[in-house]
C-alpha positions in Angstrom: 14.8 40.3 -4.1 11.8 37.6 -2.1 13.2 34.9 -1.1 11.7 31.2 -3.3 9.3 30.5 -0.4 6.9 28.8 -2.9 10.0 27.0 -4.5 11.5 26.0 -0.6 7.7 24.4 -0.4 7.4 22.6 -2.7 11.4 21.7 -2.9 10.7 20.5 1.3 7.5 18.5 0.1 9.0 16.6 -2.7 12.3 15.8 -0.6 10.2 14.2 2.0 8.6 12.6 0.2 11.3 10.9 -1.7 13.0 9.9 1.4 10.0 8.4 3.1 9.3 6.3 -0.1 13.1 5.5 0.1 12.4 4.4 2.8 9.3 2.3 2.5 11.6 0.7 -0.1 14.5 0.0 1.2 14.1 -1.6 5.3 16.1 -1.4 7.7 16.3 -3.8 10.7 17.5 -0.7 13.0 14.6 1.0 14.7 16.9 4.1 15.4 18.0 4.2 12.0 14.2 4.1 10.6 13.8 7.1 13.3 16.6 9.5 12.1 15.6 8.7 8.7 12.0 9.1 9.8 11.5 12.6 12.2 13.7 15.1 9.3 11.4 13.3 7.1 8.7 14.4 8.4 10.3 18.2 9.6 10.6 18.9 6.2 6.7 18.0 4.6 5.8 19.6 7.6 8.4 22.7 7.1 7.1 23.2 3.2 3.3 22.7 4.5 3.6 25.2 6.1 4.8 27.5 3.5 2.0 26.9 0.9 -0.5 27.5 3.3 1.2 31.2 4.1 1.2 31.4 -0.2 -2.6 30.1 -0.3 -4.1 32.2 2.8 -2.3 35.1 2.1 -1.6 35.9 -0.9 2.4 37.3 -2.5 2.3 39.0 0.1 3.0 36.4 2.6 
């Protein structure tokens, strides 16, 4: 059975975008909590982008 890497990439990008959107709509005054919110969201988007890039360049073999 193959792992659903394409689905994981799309889900990671969607979750990261949701976190960034939530942070934009509900701003906080504390820079530490804003950083703790933004860094994992950017990590999710980067991970998802990497997975989708691998899929696009290597095809189904990735």
